[in-house]
N, CA and C atoms as a LAMMPS dump frame, in Angstrom:
ITEM: TIMESTEP
0
ITEM: NUMBER OF ATOMS
318
ITEM: BOX BOUNDS ff ff ff
-5.0000000000000000e+02 5.0000000000000000e+02
-5.0000000000000000e+02 5.0000000000000000e+02
-5.0000000000000000e+02 5.0000000000000000e+02
ITEM: ATOMS id mol type element x y z
1 1 1 N 5.431 -13.36 8.332
2 1 2 C 4.197 -12.635 8.083
3 1 3 C 4.41 -11.699 6.886
4 2 1 N 3.423 -11.599 6.032
5 2 2 C 3.549 -10.858 4.781
6 2 3 C 3.915 -9.39 4.993
7 3 1 N 3.259 -8.73 5.917
8 3 2 C 3.54 -7.305 6.108
9 3 3 C 4.986 -7.079 6.564
10 4 1 N 5.533 -8.006 7.321
11 4 2 C 6.933 -7.878 7.749
12 4 3 C 7.882 -8.003 6.563
13 5 1 N 7.591 -8.919 5.644
14 5 2 C 8.42 -9.057 4.436
15 5 3 C 8.325 -7.81 3.566
16 6 1 N 7.13 -7.235 3.499
17 6 2 C 6.945 -6.002 2.728
18 6 3 C 7.743 -4.866 3.366
19 7 1 N 7.704 -4.762 4.674
20 7 2 C 8.477 -3.726 5.377
21 7 3 C 9.972 -3.893 5.126
22 8 1 N 10.446 -5.14 5.127
23 8 2 C 11.861 -5.395 4.85
24 8 3 C 12.24 -4.908 3.455
25 9 1 N 11.38 -5.191 2.484
26 9 2 C 11.652 -4.747 1.114
27 9 3 C 11.734 -3.222 1.054
28 10 1 N 10.846 -2.538 1.746
29 10 2 C 10.903 -1.075 1.787
30 10 3 C 12.22 -0.624 2.412
31 11 1 N 12.632 -1.29 3.48
32 11 2 C 13.865 -0.935 4.165
33 11 3 C 15.096 -1.111 3.284
34 12 1 N 15.057 -2.108 2.392
35 12 2 C 16.184 -2.374 1.493
36 12 3 C 16.034 -1.694 0.14
37 13 1 N 14.952 -0.937 -0.045
38 13 2 C 14.738 -0.261 -1.314
39 13 3 C 14.342 -1.198 -2.446
40 14 1 N 13.774 -2.342 -2.105
41 14 2 C 13.354 -3.316 -3.112
42 14 3 C 11.862 -3.164 -3.378
43 15 1 N 11.509 -1.969 -3.861
44 15 2 C 10.116 -1.606 -4.101
45 15 3 C 9.999 -1.09 -5.522
46 16 1 N 9.028 -1.634 -6.25
47 16 2 C 8.751 -1.208 -7.619
48 16 3 C 7.342 -0.641 -7.652
49 17 1 N 7.184 0.539 -8.209
50 17 2 C 5.871 1.165 -8.343
51 17 3 C 5.363 0.925 -9.76
52 18 1 N 4.202 0.289 -9.877
53 18 2 C 3.617 0.064 -11.201
54 18 3 C 3.25 1.407 -11.828
55 19 1 N 3.087 1.398 -13.124
56 19 2 C 2.665 2.607 -13.828
57 19 3 C 1.333 3.11 -13.274
58 20 1 N 0.449 2.165 -13.002
59 20 2 C -0.864 2.513 -12.449
60 20 3 C -0.704 3.201 -11.084
61 21 1 N 0.163 2.636 -10.234
62 21 2 C 0.378 3.227 -8.904
63 21 3 C 0.924 4.645 -9.034
64 22 1 N 1.896 4.839 -9.914
65 22 2 C 2.467 6.187 -10.105
66 22 3 C 1.391 7.178 -10.53
67 23 1 N 0.542 6.765 -11.471
68 23 2 C -0.518 7.651 -11.953
69 23 3 C -1.5 7.974 -10.829
70 24 1 N -1.882 6.959 -10.054
71 24 2 C -2.807 7.175 -8.944
72 24 3 C -2.2 8.1 -7.898
73 25 1 N -0.934 7.904 -7.598
74 25 2 C -0.264 8.73 -6.593
75 25 3 C -0.178 10.185 -7.049
76 26 1 N 0.138 10.397 -8.318
77 26 2 C 0.27 11.763 -8.844
78 26 3 C -1.071 12.476 -8.941
79 27 1 N -2.126 11.712 -9.215
80 27 2 C -3.435 12.313 -9.467
81 27 3 C -4.433 12.08 -8.339
82 28 1 N -3.956 11.743 -7.16
83 28 2 C -4.831 11.483 -6.009
84 28 3 C -5.728 12.693 -5.747
85 29 1 N -7.034 12.438 -5.593
86 29 2 C -7.996 13.535 -5.43
87 29 3 C -7.766 14.355 -4.165
88 30 1 N -7.143 13.761 -3.139
89 30 2 C -6.879 14.494 -1.898
90 30 3 C -5.466 15.081 -1.861
91 31 1 N -4.75 15.022 -2.977
92 31 2 C -3.389 15.555 -3.063
93 31 3 C -2.381 14.454 -3.36
94 32 1 N -1.348 14.802 -4.081
95 32 2 C -0.329 13.838 -4.497
96 32 3 C 0.221 13.041 -3.305
97 33 1 N 0.441 11.76 -3.544
98 33 2 C 1.055 10.882 -2.545
99 33 3 C 2.518 10.704 -2.931
100 34 1 N 3.395 10.975 -1.992
101 34 2 C 4.829 10.867 -2.228
102 34 3 C 5.331 9.481 -1.818
103 35 1 N 6.457 9.062 -2.405
104 35 2 C 7.044 7.771 -2.042
105 35 3 C 7.308 7.69 -0.54
106 36 1 N 7.789 8.766 0.039
107 36 2 C 8.063 8.787 1.483
108 36 3 C 6.794 8.482 2.272
109 37 1 N 5.659 8.968 1.799
110 37 2 C 4.395 8.706 2.493
111 37 3 C 4.008 7.227 2.404
112 38 1 N 4.304 6.588 1.271
113 38 2 C 4 5.154 1.173
114 38 3 C 4.862 4.376 2.165
115 39 1 N 6.12 4.773 2.287
116 39 2 C 7.033 4.126 3.239
117 39 3 C 6.517 4.298 4.669
118 40 1 N 6.124 5.507 5.024
119 40 2 C 5.606 5.768 6.367
120 40 3 C 4.336 4.967 6.633
121 41 1 N 3.47 4.873 5.624
122 41 2 C 2.219 4.131 5.785
123 41 3 C 2.486 2.642 5.984
124 42 1 N 3.454 2.096 5.273
125 42 2 C 3.788 0.678 5.44
126 42 3 C 4.385 0.425 6.822
127 43 1 N 5.256 1.314 7.265
128 43 2 C 5.88 1.124 8.584
129 43 3 C 4.86 1.143 9.719
130 44 1 N 3.862 2.028 9.604
131 44 2 C 2.856 2.143 10.667
132 44 3 C 1.645 1.259 10.406
133 45 1 N 1.601 0.652 9.235
134 45 2 C 0.369 0.036 8.757
135 45 3 C 0.058 -1.351 9.265
136 46 1 N -1.142 -1.757 8.853
137 46 2 C -1.588 -3.111 9.127
138 46 3 C -2.272 -3.661 7.892
139 47 1 N -2.185 -4.947 7.744
140 47 2 C -2.801 -5.639 6.62
141 47 3 C -4.3 -5.74 6.906
142 48 1 N -5.115 -5.197 5.998
143 48 2 C -6.564 -5.232 6.255
144 48 3 C -7.313 -6.159 5.297
145 49 1 N -6.711 -6.493 4.166
146 49 2 C -7.287 -7.473 3.246
147 49 3 C -6.141 -8.248 2.616
148 50 1 N -6.346 -9.54 2.42
149 50 2 C -5.32 -10.401 1.86
150 50 3 C -5.842 -11.01 0.564
151 51 1 N -5.017 -11.009 -0.48
152 51 2 C -5.404 -11.562 -1.774
153 51 3 C -4.362 -12.608 -2.194
154 52 1 N -4.334 -13.761 -1.532
155 52 2 C -3.286 -14.753 -1.772
156 52 3 C -3.314 -15.385 -3.166
157 53 1 N -4.439 -15.292 -3.866
158 53 2 C -4.545 -15.926 -5.181
159 53 3 C -4.265 -14.967 -6.335
160 54 1 N -3.925 -13.717 -6.023
161 54 2 C -3.599 -12.766 -7.089
162 54 3 C -2.394 -13.258 -7.882
163 55 1 N -2.392 -12.94 -9.172
164 55 2 C -1.264 -13.285 -10.03
165 55 3 C -0.722 -12.015 -10.67
166 56 1 N 0.536 -11.905 -10.903
167 56 2 C 1.517 -12.983 -10.789
168 56 3 C 2.022 -13.22 -9.374
169 57 1 N 1.693 -12.331 -8.415
170 57 2 C 2.15 -12.495 -7.036
171 57 3 C 0.983 -12.293 -6.084
172 58 1 N 1 -12.97 -4.945
173 58 2 C -0.009 -12.692 -3.922
174 58 3 C 0.09 -11.224 -3.495
175 59 1 N -1.042 -10.649 -3.152
176 59 2 C -1.022 -9.241 -2.753
177 59 3 C -1.901 -9.023 -1.532
178 60 1 N -1.879 -7.784 -1.049
179 60 2 C -2.673 -7.443 0.121
180 60 3 C -2.938 -5.947 0.11
181 61 1 N -3.932 -5.554 0.898
182 61 2 C -4.253 -4.148 1.09
183 61 3 C -3.751 -3.751 2.47
184 62 1 N -2.926 -2.724 2.509
185 62 2 C -2.365 -2.22 3.753
186 62 3 C -2.932 -0.827 4.017
187 63 1 N -3.311 -0.599 5.263
188 63 2 C -3.738 0.724 5.703
189 63 3 C -2.72 1.225 6.709
190 64 1 N -2.255 2.446 6.499
191 64 2 C -1.335 3.042 7.451
192 64 3 C -1.445 4.549 7.431
193 65 1 N -0.805 5.161 8.409
194 65 2 C -0.796 6.616 8.515
195 65 3 C 0.613 7.139 8.245
196 66 1 N 0.671 8.277 7.596
197 66 2 C 1.953 8.938 7.417
198 66 3 C 2.345 9.61 8.733
199 67 1 N 3.54 10.118 8.775
200 67 2 C 4.019 10.831 9.969
201 67 3 C 3.102 11.998 10.304
202 68 1 N 2.48 12.589 9.273
203 68 2 C 1.575 13.727 9.474
204 68 3 C 0.127 13.306 9.695
205 69 1 N -0.122 12.001 9.831
206 69 2 C -1.469 11.512 10.117
207 69 3 C -2.352 11.312 8.908
208 70 1 N -1.776 11.335 7.713
209 70 2 C -2.564 11.117 6.495
210 70 3 C -2.817 9.62 6.311
211 71 1 N -4.088 9.22 6.124
212 71 2 C -4.383 7.806 5.888
213 71 3 C -4.037 7.426 4.449
214 72 1 N -3.408 6.284 4.285
215 72 2 C -3.024 5.796 2.954
216 72 3 C -3.381 4.318 2.86
217 73 1 N -3.916 3.926 1.713
218 73 2 C -4.106 2.525 1.374
219 73 3 C -3.117 2.179 0.278
220 74 1 N -2.488 1.011 0.419
221 74 2 C -1.566 0.502 -0.592
222 74 3 C -1.933 -0.936 -0.909
223 75 1 N -2.032 -1.252 -2.187
224 75 2 C -2.125 -2.644 -2.587
225 75 3 C -0.716 -3.038 -2.99
226 76 1 N -0.169 -4.004 -2.235
227 76 2 C 1.21 -4.437 -2.423
228 76 3 C 1.226 -5.9 -2.844
229 77 1 N 1.963 -6.199 -3.902
230 77 2 C 2.197 -7.58 -4.316
231 77 3 C 3.618 -7.937 -3.91
232 78 1 N 3.796 -9.159 -3.41
233 78 2 C 5.111 -9.567 -2.927
234 78 3 C 5.596 -10.783 -3.707
235 79 1 N 6.779 -10.648 -4.296
236 79 2 C 7.418 -11.76 -4.99
237 79 3 C 8.469 -12.362 -4.071
238 80 1 N 8.178 -13.519 -3.541
239 80 2 C 9.141 -14.173 -2.658
240 80 3 C 10.387 -14.59 -3.421
241 81 1 N 10.208 -15.096 -4.648
242 81 2 C 11.367 -15.561 -5.414
243 81 3 C 12.305 -14.419 -5.8
244 82 1 N 11.754 -13.222 -6.039
245 82 2 C 12.579 -12.081 -6.422
246 82 3 C 12.911 -11.174 -5.239
247 83 1 N 12.206 -11.352 -4.137
248 83 2 C 12.453 -10.528 -2.954
249 83 3 C 12.133 -9.064 -3.17
250 84 1 N 11.03 -8.8 -3.893
251 84 2 C 10.62 -7.422 -4.152
252 84 3 C 9.144 -7.233 -3.838
253 85 1 N 8.791 -5.975 -3.648
254 85 2 C 7.395 -5.591 -3.497
255 85 3 C 7.015 -4.743 -4.698
256 86 1 N 5.855 -5.015 -5.245
257 86 2 C 5.296 -4.202 -6.321
258 86 3 C 4.111 -3.45 -5.744
259 87 1 N 4.165 -2.133 -5.815
260 87 2 C 3.029 -1.32 -5.398
261 87 3 C 2.074 -1.271 -6.584
262 88 1 N 0.938 -1.921 -6.425
263 88 2 C -0.057 -1.999 -7.488
264 88 3 C -0.835 -0.698 -7.573
265 89 1 N -1.225 -0.174 -6.418
266 89 2 C -1.896 1.114 -6.36
267 89 3 C -1.724 1.703 -4.966
268 90 1 N -1.892 3.007 -4.878
269 90 2 C -1.829 3.726 -3.605
270 90 3 C -2.814 4.877 -3.683
271 91 1 N -3.571 5.062 -2.622
272 91 2 C -4.573 6.134 -2.608
273 91 3 C -4.906 6.503 -1.175
274 92 1 N -5.496 7.676 -1.038
275 92 2 C -6.027 8.09 0.256
276 92 3 C -7.48 7.642 0.301
277 93 1 N -7.836 6.779 1.247
278 93 2 C -9.2 6.26 1.272
279 93 3 C -10.23 7.345 1.576
280 94 1 N -11.328 7.26 0.873
281 94 2 C -12.424 8.206 1.059
282 94 3 C -13.213 7.798 2.301
283 95 1 N -13.327 8.68 3.304
284 95 2 C -14.034 8.308 4.537
285 95 3 C -15.506 7.975 4.308
286 96 1 N -16.062 8.397 3.181
287 96 2 C -17.45 8.051 2.883
288 96 3 C -17.585 6.586 2.467
289 97 1 N -16.462 5.936 2.133
290 97 2 C -16.497 4.547 1.659
291 97 3 C -15.9 3.552 2.645
292 98 1 N -15.338 4.067 3.757
293 98 2 C -14.644 3.197 4.705
294 98 3 C -15.023 3.526 6.148
295 99 1 N -15.178 2.486 6.971
296 99 2 C -15.292 2.638 8.426
297 99 3 C -13.873 2.603 8.974
298 100 1 N -13.454 3.658 9.648
299 100 2 C -12.118 3.724 10.25
300 100 3 C -11.011 3.406 9.245
301 101 1 N -11.284 3.568 7.982
302 101 2 C -10.349 3.287 6.888
303 101 3 C -9.925 1.824 6.815
304 102 1 N -10.595 0.938 7.56
305 102 2 C -10.2 -0.462 7.572
306 102 3 C -11.295 -1.433 7.118
307 103 1 N -12.535 -0.957 7.102
308 103 2 C -13.654 -1.812 6.691
309 103 3 C -14.498 -1.06 5.667
310 104 1 N -14.776 -1.741 4.556
311 104 2 C -15.566 -1.11 3.5
312 104 3 C -17.011 -0.915 3.938
313 105 1 N -17.567 0.239 3.593
314 105 2 C -18.988 0.465 3.83
315 105 3 C -19.754 -0.185 2.673
316 106 1 N -20.923 -0.69 2.971
317 106 2 C -21.73 -1.359 1.929
318 106 3 C -22.571 -0.381 1.171
């Protein structure tokens, strides 16, 4: 299962943060997102959207909570051949745009 492979990569430190993800994490409107928080969100998280046709690697949207209960969304791309995860973006979902942080509001 994809989320399990992503968790393994986090456990082994095989995680690369894109420039875009770093910028989003530093400038998050609800406060900076730390790497530790992304790890906590992945460990507690669930896959809520799957993007198998993304290039160069299939990706997915994960929703999880940090140890302190902060909701985090991560778009993670997984390279099976390289055994790494690329964090495409990370943000705190706006409750005005999400039902339970797992379903988009129309």
